[in-house]
C-alpha positions as CSV (number, residue, x, y, z in Angstrom):
1,M,51.5,284.3,111.7
2,G,50.6,280.7,110.9
3,R,52.4,277.4,111.4
4,P,56.1,277.0,110.2
5,F,56.6,274.9,107.1
6,L,59.1,272.1,108.0
7,Q,61.0,270.1,105.3
8,F,62.6,266.7,106.1
9,V,65.5,264.9,104.5
10,S,63.9,262.0,102.7
11,D,66.7,259.7,101.5
12,D,68.3,256.8,103.2
13,S,71.6,258.6,104.0
14,P,72.4,259.8,107.6
15,R,71.2,263.4,108.0
16,M,72.6,266.6,109.5
17,V,70.4,268.4,112.0
18,C,70.7,271.8,113.7
19,V,72.7,271.3,116.9
20,S,70.4,273.9,118.7
21,C,66.9,272.8,117.8
22,G,67.2,269.5,116.0
23,R,65.6,270.5,112.7
24,D,66.7,268.6,109.5
25,V,69.2,270.7,107.6
26,A,70.8,268.3,105.0
27,S,71.4,264.8,103.9
28,C,74.9,263.4,104.2
29,G,74.4,262.1,100.7
30,R,74.4,265.6,99.3
31,I,77.8,266.6,100.6
32,I,80.0,268.0,97.9
33,W,83.1,268.4,100.0
34,E,83.8,267.5,103.6
35,G,87.2,269.1,104.1
36,Y,86.1,272.7,103.8
37,M,87.2,275.6,105.9
38,G,84.7,278.4,106.4
39,A,85.6,281.6,108.4
40,Q,88.5,279.7,110.1
41,E,86.5,276.6,111.2
42,P,85.7,273.2,109.6
43,A,82.6,273.1,107.3
44,F,80.7,271.0,104.8
45,L,79.9,272.1,101.3
46,M,76.3,270.9,100.5
47,R,74.5,270.6,97.2
48,S,71.1,271.0,98.8
49,T,69.6,271.9,102.2
50,V,66.3,272.3,104.0
51,N,65.0,274.6,106.8
52,L,67.4,277.3,106.2
53,E,66.6,281.0,105.6
54,Q,68.7,283.6,103.9
55,T,69.4,286.6,106.1
56,G,70.9,290.0,105.5
57,S,72.0,291.3,102.1
58,P,74.2,289.6,99.5
59,R,77.9,290.5,100.0
60,H,80.9,290.3,97.8
61,E,83.9,288.5,99.5
62,H,87.4,287.5,98.4
63,L,88.1,284.0,99.6
64,S,91.1,281.9,99.0
65,T,89.7,280.6,95.6
66,G,88.4,283.9,94.3
67,L,85.7,286.5,94.5
68,Y,82.2,285.3,95.5
69,T,78.8,286.7,96.1
70,L,77.5,285.2,99.4
71,M,74.4,285.3,101.5
72,D,74.3,284.3,105.2
73,V,71.9,281.4,106.2
74,V,70.3,280.6,109.5
75,C,68.2,277.7,110.8
76,S,64.5,278.5,110.1
77,G,63.6,277.2,113.6
78,C,66.0,278.7,116.1
79,H,67.7,281.3,113.8
80,S,71.2,280.1,114.7
81,P,73.8,281.1,112.1
82,M,74.6,278.0,110.1
83,G,76.9,279.3,107.3
84,W,76.5,280.9,103.8
85,Q,75.1,280.2,100.4
86,Y,77.2,280.8,97.3
87,L,75.2,282.9,95.0
88,Q,77.9,283.7,92.4
89,A,81.4,282.7,91.7
90,S,83.8,284.9,89.5
91,H,86.1,282.2,88.4
92,E,84.9,279.6,85.9
93,D,86.5,276.7,87.7
94,Q,84.5,277.6,90.9
95,K,81.0,277.9,89.3
96,Y,80.1,274.4,90.8
97,K,79.8,276.3,94.1
98,E,76.9,278.5,92.9
99,G,73.7,277.5,94.7
100,A,75.7,275.3,97.2
101,T,75.7,276.0,100.9
102,L,78.6,276.0,103.3
103,L,77.6,274.7,106.7
104,R,79.7,275.0,109.8
105,H,80.5,271.6,111.5
106,S,80.0,273.2,115.0
107,M,76.3,273.9,114.1
108,L,75.5,270.4,113.0
109,K,74.8,267.0,114.5
110,K,74.8,263.8,112.4
111,V,71.8,261.6,113.0
112,T,71.7,258.1,111.6
113,S,68.2,256.9,112.3
């Protein structure tokens, strides 16, 4: 099986960690949008993340801003559901979301040290 490969946020911004296991997930400096709503709860839209795994199969979903292809993501340490990654956006004005990850506020803890 081997040892798990861990990545760490390496900039000077505060970082977000998994609330369940404490693994680094994202840098606060990589937030695209803070006021997001995902599945009826507050969320962050992040440009880049670490220590997340895609799970399940890609799915097509109609959201308030259009049709998207999404993939669920979980923490690579404890497998807690963290949110989803935007694989494809159907509307041209939403293409900036492609490759970005939506992370649920409730699954994150902000760490400043």
